[in-house]
PDB file of N, CA, C and O in Angstrom:
ATOM      1  N   MET A   1       4.707   5.592  21.120  1.00  0.00           N
ATOM      2  CA  MET A   1       3.343   5.753  20.703  1.00  0.00           C
ATOM      3  C   MET A   1       2.544   4.520  21.101  1.00  0.00           C
ATOM      4  O   MET A   1       3.050   3.399  21.052  1.00  0.00           O
ATOM      5  N   ASP A   2       1.323   4.729  21.487  1.00  0.00           N
ATOM      6  CA  ASP A   2       0.425   3.630  21.827  1.00  0.00           C
ATOM      7  C   ASP A   2      -0.335   3.175  20.586  1.00  0.00           C
ATOM      8  O   ASP A   2      -0.257   3.801  19.529  1.00  0.00           O
ATOM      9  N   THR A   3      -1.063   2.087  20.729  1.00  0.00           N
ATOM     10  CA  THR A   3      -1.953   1.634  19.666  1.00  0.00           C
ATOM     11  C   THR A   3      -3.186   2.522  19.648  1.00  0.00           C
ATOM     12  O   THR A   3      -3.770   2.808  20.693  1.00  0.00           O
ATOM     13  N   TRP A   4      -3.579   2.957  18.459  1.00  0.00           N
ATOM     14  CA  TRP A   4      -4.759   3.799  18.289  1.00  0.00           C
ATOM     15  C   TRP A   4      -5.838   2.993  17.593  1.00  0.00           C
ATOM     16  O   TRP A   4      -5.554   2.217  16.681  1.00  0.00           O
ATOM     17  N   HIS A   5      -7.087   3.179  18.030  1.00  0.00           N
ATOM     18  CA  HIS A   5      -8.234   2.510  17.414  1.00  0.00           C
ATOM     19  C   HIS A   5      -9.270   3.568  17.099  1.00  0.00           C
ATOM     20  O   HIS A   5      -9.693   4.314  17.982  1.00  0.00           O
ATOM     21  N   THR A   6      -9.679   3.635  15.847  1.00  0.00           N
ATOM     22  CA  THR A   6     -10.685   4.597  15.419  1.00  0.00           C
ATOM     23  C   THR A   6     -11.828   3.846  14.755  1.00  0.00           C
ATOM     24  O   THR A   6     -11.602   2.990  13.899  1.00  0.00           O
ATOM     25  N   THR A   7     -13.060   4.165  15.151  1.00  0.00           N
ATOM     26  CA  THR A   7     -14.240   3.616  14.489  1.00  0.00           C
ATOM     27  C   THR A   7     -14.934   4.752  13.751  1.00  0.00           C
ATOM     28  O   THR A   7     -15.341   5.742  14.359  1.00  0.00           O
ATOM     29  N   HIS A   8     -15.066   4.602  12.438  1.00  0.00           N
ATOM     30  CA  HIS A   8     -15.708   5.621  11.618  1.00  0.00           C
ATOM     31  C   HIS A   8     -17.222   5.425  11.622  1.00  0.00           C
ATOM     32  O   HIS A   8     -17.707   4.348  11.968  1.00  0.00           O
ATOM     33  N   THR A   9     -17.960   6.448  11.245  1.00  0.00           N
ATOM     34  CA  THR A   9     -19.423   6.393  11.268  1.00  0.00           C
ATOM     35  C   THR A   9     -19.989   5.323  10.340  1.00  0.00           C
ATOM     36  O   THR A   9     -21.107   4.854  10.551  1.00  0.00           O
ATOM     37  N   ASP A  10     -19.231   4.930   9.312  1.00  0.00           N
ATOM     38  CA  ASP A  10     -19.693   3.875   8.405  1.00  0.00           C
ATOM     39  C   ASP A  10     -19.344   2.474   8.918  1.00  0.00           C
ATOM     40  O   ASP A  10     -19.586   1.484   8.227  1.00  0.00           O
ATOM     41  N   GLY A  11     -18.778   2.387  10.127  1.00  0.00           N
ATOM     42  CA  GLY A  11     -18.457   1.101  10.740  1.00  0.00           C
ATOM     43  C   GLY A  11     -17.050   0.602  10.494  1.00  0.00           C
ATOM     44  O   GLY A  11     -16.650  -0.404  11.081  1.00  0.00           O
ATOM     45  N   VAL A  12     -16.294   1.262   9.655  1.00  0.00           N
ATOM     46  CA  VAL A  12     -14.907   0.860   9.378  1.00  0.00           C
ATOM     47  C   VAL A  12     -14.064   1.137  10.621  1.00  0.00           C
ATOM     48  O   VAL A  12     -14.109   2.232  11.182  1.00  0.00           O
ATOM     49  N   GLU A  13     -13.295   0.132  11.043  1.00  0.00           N
ATOM     50  CA  GLU A  13     -12.404   0.284  12.193  1.00  0.00           C
ATOM     51  C   GLU A  13     -10.966   0.313  11.699  1.00  0.00           C
ATOM     52  O   GLU A  13     -10.575  -0.503  10.864  1.00  0.00           O
ATOM     53  N   VAL A  14     -10.179   1.251  12.213  1.00  0.00           N
ATOM     54  CA  VAL A  14      -8.783   1.391  11.824  1.00  0.00           C
ATOM     55  C   VAL A  14      -7.923   1.316  13.083  1.00  0.00           C
ATOM     56  O   VAL A  14      -8.176   2.010  14.068  1.00  0.00           O
ATOM     57  N   TYR A  15      -6.902   0.459  13.032  1.00  0.00           N
ATOM     58  CA  TYR A  15      -5.959   0.293  14.138  1.00  0.00           C
ATOM     59  C   TYR A  15      -4.584   0.737  13.665  1.00  0.00           C
ATOM     60  O   TYR A  15      -4.130   0.322  12.598  1.00  0.00           O
ATOM     61  N   HIS A  16      -3.922   1.572  14.443  1.00  0.00           N
ATOM     62  CA  HIS A  16      -2.554   2.013  14.153  1.00  0.00           C
ATOM     63  C   HIS A  16      -1.664   1.487  15.272  1.00  0.00           C
ATOM     64  O   HIS A  16      -1.897   1.788  16.442  1.00  0.00           O
ATOM     65  N   PHE A  17      -0.646   0.704  14.920  1.00  0.00           N
ATOM     66  CA  PHE A  17       0.236   0.083  15.892  1.00  0.00           C
ATOM     67  C   PHE A  17       1.579   0.809  15.944  1.00  0.00           C
ATOM     68  O   PHE A  17       1.990   1.428  14.962  1.00  0.00           O
ATOM     69  N   PRO A  18       2.266   0.735  17.094  1.00  0.00           N
ATOM     70  CA  PRO A  18       3.528   1.462  17.277  1.00  0.00           C
ATOM     71  C   PRO A  18       4.592   1.140  16.225  1.00  0.00           C
ATOM     72  O   PRO A  18       5.398   2.009  15.891  1.00  0.00           O
ATOM     73  N   GLY A  19       4.614  -0.064  15.708  1.00  0.00           N
ATOM     74  CA  GLY A  19       5.638  -0.453  14.737  1.00  0.00           C
ATOM     75  C   GLY A  19       5.369   0.032  13.325  1.00  0.00           C
ATOM     76  O   GLY A  19       6.145  -0.261  12.416  1.00  0.00           O
ATOM     77  N   GLY A  20       4.272   0.774  13.122  1.00  0.00           N
ATOM     78  CA  GLY A  20       3.955   1.282  11.798  1.00  0.00           C
ATOM     79  C   GLY A  20       2.913   0.465  11.051  1.00  0.00           C
ATOM     80  O   GLY A  20       2.500   0.849   9.957  1.00  0.00           O
ATOM     81  N   GLN A  21       2.480  -0.654  11.620  1.00  0.00           N
ATOM     82  CA  GLN A  21       1.448  -1.472  10.988  1.00  0.00           C
ATOM     83  C   GLN A  21       0.090  -0.813  11.187  1.00  0.00           C
ATOM     84  O   GLN A  21      -0.198  -0.271  12.255  1.00  0.00           O
ATOM     85  N   THR A  22      -0.745  -0.864  10.148  1.00  0.00           N
ATOM     86  CA  THR A  22      -2.107  -0.347  10.211  1.00  0.00           C
ATOM     87  C   THR A  22      -3.049  -1.433   9.735  1.00  0.00           C
ATOM     88  O   THR A  22      -2.786  -2.098   8.733  1.00  0.00           O
ATOM     89  N   GLU A  23      -4.151  -1.614  10.456  1.00  0.00           N
ATOM     90  CA  GLU A  23      -5.171  -2.568  10.039  1.00  0.00           C
ATOM     91  C   GLU A  23      -6.467  -1.828   9.807  1.00  0.00           C
ATOM     92  O   GLU A  23      -6.871  -0.990  10.613  1.00  0.00           O
ATOM     93  N   VAL A  24      -7.127  -2.149   8.683  1.00  0.00           N
ATOM     94  CA  VAL A  24      -8.426  -1.577   8.364  1.00  0.00           C
ATOM     95  C   VAL A  24      -9.420  -2.734   8.328  1.00  0.00           C
ATOM     96  O   VAL A  24      -9.319  -3.628   7.488  1.00  0.00           O
ATOM     97  N   HIS A  25     -10.381  -2.705   9.252  1.00  0.00           N
ATOM     98  CA  HIS A  25     -11.395  -3.748   9.344  1.00  0.00           C
ATOM     99  C   HIS A  25     -12.694  -3.191   8.779  1.00  0.00           C
ATOM    100  O   HIS A  25     -13.262  -2.242   9.320  1.00  0.00           O
ATOM    101  N   ASN A  26     -13.151  -3.780   7.701  1.00  0.00           N
ATOM    102  CA  ASN A  26     -14.364  -3.357   7.026  1.00  0.00           C
ATOM    103  C   ASN A  26     -15.326  -4.540   7.036  1.00  0.00           C
ATOM    104  O   ASN A  26     -14.928  -5.648   7.397  1.00  0.00           O
ATOM    105  N   ALA A  27     -16.550  -4.336   6.659  1.00  0.00           N
ATOM    106  CA  ALA A  27     -17.542  -5.411   6.641  1.00  0.00           C
ATOM    107  C   ALA A  27     -17.063  -6.559   5.750  1.00  0.00           C
ATOM    108  O   ALA A  27     -17.100  -6.452   4.524  1.00  0.00           O
ATOM    109  N   GLY A  28     -16.618  -7.646   6.361  1.00  0.00           N
ATOM    110  CA  GLY A  28     -16.209  -8.821   5.607  1.00  0.00           C
ATOM    111  C   GLY A  28     -14.780  -8.858   5.129  1.00  0.00           C
ATOM    112  O   GLY A  28     -14.354  -9.878   4.588  1.00  0.00           O
ATOM    113  N   THR A  29     -14.016  -7.794   5.303  1.00  0.00           N
ATOM    114  CA  THR A  29     -12.617  -7.806   4.858  1.00  0.00           C
ATOM    115  C   THR A  29     -11.717  -7.098   5.873  1.00  0.00           C
ATOM    116  O   THR A  29     -12.152  -6.203   6.597  1.00  0.00           O
ATOM    117  N   ASN A  30     -10.481  -7.513   5.903  1.00  0.00           N
ATOM    118  CA  ASN A  30      -9.452  -6.853   6.704  1.00  0.00           C
ATOM    119  C   ASN A  30      -8.253  -6.603   5.805  1.00  0.00           C
ATOM    120  O   ASN A  30      -7.830  -7.490   5.064  1.00  0.00           O
ATOM    121  N   ASP A  31      -7.709  -5.403   5.869  1.00  0.00           N
ATOM    122  CA  ASP A  31      -6.461  -5.083   5.186  1.00  0.00           C
ATOM    123  C   ASP A  31      -5.419  -4.786   6.246  1.00  0.00           C
ATOM    124  O   ASP A  31      -5.622  -3.925   7.102  1.00  0.00           O
ATOM    125  N   ILE A  32      -4.307  -5.493   6.189  1.00  0.00           N
ATOM    126  CA  ILE A  32      -3.198  -5.262   7.101  1.00  0.00           C
ATOM    127  C   ILE A  32      -2.090  -4.627   6.277  1.00  0.00           C
ATOM    128  O   ILE A  32      -1.589  -5.227   5.326  1.00  0.00           O
ATOM    129  N   ARG A  33      -1.713  -3.418   6.644  1.00  0.00           N
ATOM    130  CA  ARG A  33      -0.697  -2.667   5.904  1.00  0.00           C
ATOM    131  C   ARG A  33       0.580  -2.609   6.743  1.00  0.00           C
ATOM    132  O   ARG A  33       0.579  -2.082   7.855  1.00  0.00           O
ATOM    133  N   PHE A  34       1.660  -3.153   6.200  1.00  0.00           N
ATOM    134  CA  PHE A  34       2.929  -3.219   6.900  1.00  0.00           C
ATOM    135  C   PHE A  34       3.800  -2.027   6.509  1.00  0.00           C
ATOM    136  O   PHE A  34       3.619  -1.453   5.435  1.00  0.00           O
ATOM    137  N   PRO A  35       4.747  -1.652   7.376  1.00  0.00           N
ATOM    138  CA  PRO A  35       5.598  -0.485   7.108  1.00  0.00           C
ATOM    139  C   PRO A  35       6.381  -0.572   5.794  1.00  0.00           C
ATOM    140  O   PRO A  35       6.723   0.463   5.223  1.00  0.00           O
ATOM    141  N   ASP A  36       6.669  -1.773   5.307  1.00  0.00           N
ATOM    142  CA  ASP A  36       7.436  -1.916   4.066  1.00  0.00           C
ATOM    143  C   ASP A  36       6.579  -1.757   2.811  1.00  0.00           C
ATOM    144  O   ASP A  36       7.085  -1.868   1.694  1.00  0.00           O
ATOM    145  N   GLY A  37       5.265  -1.494   2.997  1.00  0.00           N
ATOM    146  CA  GLY A  37       4.376  -1.307   1.866  1.00  0.00           C
ATOM    147  C   GLY A  37       3.571  -2.533   1.491  1.00  0.00           C
ATOM    148  O   GLY A  37       2.687  -2.451   0.638  1.00  0.00           O
ATOM    149  N   THR A  38       3.857  -3.675   2.113  1.00  0.00           N
ATOM    150  CA  THR A  38       3.106  -4.883   1.847  1.00  0.00           C
ATOM    151  C   THR A  38       1.710  -4.756   2.452  1.00  0.00           C
ATOM    152  O   THR A  38       1.541  -4.249   3.561  1.00  0.00           O
ATOM    153  N   VAL A  39       0.713  -5.226   1.701  1.00  0.00           N
ATOM    154  CA  VAL A  39      -0.661  -5.241   2.195  1.00  0.00           C
ATOM    155  C   VAL A  39      -1.147  -6.678   2.163  1.00  0.00           C
ATOM    156  O   VAL A  39      -1.001  -7.365   1.152  1.00  0.00           O
ATOM    157  N   ARG A  40      -1.727  -7.135   3.273  1.00  0.00           N
ATOM    158  CA  ARG A  40      -2.338  -8.461   3.319  1.00  0.00           C
ATOM    159  C   ARG A  40      -3.842  -8.239   3.374  1.00  0.00           C
ATOM    160  O   ARG A  40      -4.342  -7.611   4.307  1.00  0.00           O
ATOM    161  N   HIS A  41      -4.559  -8.741   2.394  1.00  0.00           N
ATOM    162  CA  HIS A  41      -6.001  -8.588   2.287  1.00  0.00           C
ATOM    163  C   HIS A  41      -6.646  -9.919   2.662  1.00  0.00           C
ATOM    164  O   HIS A  41      -6.355 -10.948   2.052  1.00  0.00           O
ATOM    165  N   ILE A  42      -7.518  -9.899   3.662  1.00  0.00           N
ATOM    166  CA  ILE A  42      -8.166 -11.121   4.135  1.00  0.00           C
ATOM    167  C   ILE A  42      -9.678 -10.931   4.027  1.00  0.00           C
ATOM    168  O   ILE A  42     -10.227  -9.942   4.513  1.00  0.00           O
ATOM    169  N   THR A  43     -10.341 -11.888   3.386  1.00  0.00           N
ATOM    170  CA  THR A  43     -11.792 -11.823   3.260  1.00  0.00           C
ATOM    171  C   THR A  43     -12.444 -12.629   4.382  1.00  0.00           C
ATOM    172  O   THR A  43     -11.770 -13.379   5.089  1.00  0.00           O
ATOM    173  N   CYS A  44     -13.764 -12.470   4.540  1.00  0.00           N
ATOM    174  CA  CYS A  44     -14.480 -13.124   5.633  1.00  0.00           C
ATOM    175  C   CYS A  44     -14.433 -14.647   5.545  1.00  0.00           C
ATOM    176  O   CYS A  44     -14.623 -15.321   6.558  1.00  0.00           O
ATOM    177  N   ASP A  45     -14.185 -15.204   4.362  1.00  0.00           N
ATOM    178  CA  ASP A  45     -14.094 -16.656   4.234  1.00  0.00           C
ATOM    179  C   ASP A  45     -12.662 -17.166   4.420  1.00  0.00           C
ATOM    180  O   ASP A  45     -12.373 -18.336   4.171  1.00  0.00           O
ATOM    181  N   GLY A  46     -11.773 -16.275   4.860  1.00  0.00           N
ATOM    182  CA  GLY A  46     -10.411 -16.675   5.194  1.00  0.00           C
ATOM    183  C   GLY A  46      -9.420 -16.622   4.051  1.00  0.00           C
ATOM    184  O   GLY A  46      -8.250 -16.951   4.243  1.00  0.00           O
ATOM    185  N   VAL A  47      -9.855 -16.217   2.862  1.00  0.00           N
ATOM    186  CA  VAL A  47      -8.943 -16.111   1.726  1.00  0.00           C
ATOM    187  C   VAL A  47      -7.997 -14.942   1.979  1.00  0.00           C
ATOM    188  O   VAL A  47      -8.421 -13.852   2.363  1.00  0.00           O
ATOM    189  N   SER A  48      -6.718 -15.188   1.758  1.00  0.00           N
ATOM    190  CA  SER A  48      -5.701 -14.178   2.032  1.00  0.00           C
ATOM    191  C   SER A  48      -4.878 -13.922   0.781  1.00  0.00           C
ATOM    192  O   SER A  48      -4.535 -14.847   0.046  1.00  0.00           O
ATOM    193  N   ALA A  49      -4.570 -12.663   0.553  1.00  0.00           N
ATOM    194  CA  ALA A  49      -3.730 -12.295  -0.586  1.00  0.00           C
ATOM    195  C   ALA A  49      -2.718 -11.255  -0.123  1.00  0.00           C
ATOM    196  O   ALA A  49      -3.021 -10.407   0.716  1.00  0.00           O
ATOM    197  N   HIS A  50      -1.509 -11.331  -0.682  1.00  0.00           N
ATOM    198  CA  HIS A  50      -0.469 -10.363  -0.362  1.00  0.00           C
ATOM    199  C   HIS A  50      -0.230  -9.482  -1.583  1.00  0.00           C
ATOM    200  O   HIS A  50      -0.178  -9.969  -2.713  1.00  0.00           O
ATOM    201  N   VAL A  51      -0.089  -8.200  -1.348  1.00  0.00           N
ATOM    202  CA  VAL A  51       0.195  -7.254  -2.412  1.00  0.00           C
ATOM    203  C   VAL A  51       1.390  -6.427  -1.975  1.00  0.00           C
ATOM    204  O   VAL A  51       1.394  -5.880  -0.872  1.00  0.00           O
ATOM    205  N   GLN A  52       2.398  -6.328  -2.820  1.00  0.00           N
ATOM    206  CA  GLN A  52       3.559  -5.490  -2.514  1.00  0.00           C
ATOM    207  C   GLN A  52       3.387  -4.163  -3.221  1.00  0.00           C
ATOM    208  O   GLN A  52       3.364  -4.117  -4.451  1.00  0.00           O
ATOM    209  N   LEU A  53       3.267  -3.100  -2.480  1.00  0.00           N
ATOM    210  CA  LEU A  53       3.115  -1.775  -3.054  1.00  0.00           C
ATOM    211  C   LEU A  53       4.473  -1.164  -3.325  1.00  0.00           C
ATOM    212  O   LEU A  53       5.473  -1.543  -2.714  1.00  0.00           O
ATOM    213  N   GLN A  54       4.502  -0.221  -4.241  1.00  0.00           N
ATOM    214  CA  GLN A  54       5.728   0.515  -4.504  1.00  0.00           C
ATOM    215  C   GLN A  54       5.979   1.487  -3.360  1.00  0.00           C
ATOM    216  O   GLN A  54       5.044   2.158  -2.922  1.00  0.00           O
ATOM    217  N   PRO A  55       7.205   1.585  -2.862  1.00  0.00           N
ATOM    218  CA  PRO A  55       7.491   2.557  -1.813  1.00  0.00           C
ATOM    219  C   PRO A  55       7.231   3.975  -2.333  1.00  0.00           C
ATOM    220  O   PRO A  55       7.487   4.286  -3.497  1.00  0.00           O
ATOM    221  N   THR A  56       6.729   4.804  -1.458  1.00  0.00           N
ATOM    222  CA  THR A  56       6.487   6.194  -1.831  1.00  0.00           C
ATOM    223  C   THR A  56       7.239   7.096  -0.882  1.00  0.00           C
ATOM    224  O   THR A  56       7.458   6.752   0.280  1.00  0.00           O
ATOM    225  N   ALA A  57       7.626   8.231  -1.373  1.00  0.00           N
ATOM    226  CA  ALA A  57       8.312   9.208  -0.533  1.00  0.00           C
ATOM    227  C   ALA A  57       7.283   9.890   0.358  1.00  0.00           C
ATOM    228  O   ALA A  57       6.194  10.238  -0.100  1.00  0.00           O
ATOM    229  N   ILE A  58       7.619  10.079   1.604  1.00  0.00           N
ATOM    230  CA  ILE A  58       6.738  10.764   2.531  1.00  0.00           C
ATOM    231  C   ILE A  58       7.206  12.206   2.620  1.00  0.00           C
ATOM    232  O   ILE A  58       8.353  12.482   2.974  1.00  0.00           O
ATOM    233  N   MET A  59       6.318  13.106   2.299  1.00  0.00           N
ATOM    234  CA  MET A  59       6.652  14.529   2.331  1.00  0.00           C
ATOM    235  C   MET A  59       6.484  15.048   3.744  1.00  0.00           C
ATOM    236  O   MET A  59       5.459  14.788   4.374  1.00  0.00           O
ATOM    237  N   PRO A  60       7.465  15.778   4.260  1.00  0.00           N
ATOM    238  CA  PRO A  60       7.332  16.329   5.614  1.00  0.00           C
ATOM    239  C   PRO A  60       6.239  17.389   5.645  1.00  0.00           C
ATOM    240  O   PRO A  60       6.021  18.112   4.673  1.00  0.00           O
ATOM    241  N   MET A  61       5.560  17.462   6.781  1.00  0.00           N
ATOM    242  CA  MET A  61       4.528  18.482   6.939  1.00  0.00           C
ATOM    243  C   MET A  61       5.195  19.811   7.260  1.00  0.00           C
ATOM    244  O   MET A  61       6.155  19.873   8.027  1.00  0.00           O
ATOM    245  N   VAL A  62       4.677  20.853   6.667  1.00  0.00           N
ATOM    246  CA  VAL A  62       5.230  22.190   6.876  1.00  0.00           C
ATOM    247  C   VAL A  62       4.163  23.048   7.513  1.00  0.00           C
ATOM    248  O   VAL A  62       3.045  23.132   7.005  1.00  0.00           O
ATOM    249  N   ALA A  63       4.497  23.689   8.627  1.00  0.00           N
ATOM    250  CA  ALA A  63       3.546  24.571   9.284  1.00  0.00           C
ATOM    251  C   ALA A  63       3.379  25.840   8.450  1.00  0.00           C
ATOM    252  O   ALA A  63       4.347  26.374   7.909  1.00  0.00           O
ATOM    253  N   VAL A  64       2.142  26.310   8.357  1.00  0.00           N
ATOM    254  CA  VAL A  64       1.872  27.544   7.601  1.00  0.00           C
ATOM    255  C   VAL A  64       1.356  28.617   8.532  1.00  0.00           C
ATOM    256  O   VAL A  64       1.069  29.730   8.093  1.00  0.00           O
TER     257      VAL A  64
END
């Protein structure tokens, strides 16, 4: 899979990387979401915080 970049009409940019990392760039903040559930939140002034999310089960998609 290649890297995907999507720009939404409200200006939010979302990047999806081959390794499962996703970045959400919003006005003044960036959220980096890692495959293990960790989220790194960075504000425009450079303040960074790490949040460990609880793992969730991914339900397979079923064709109807």
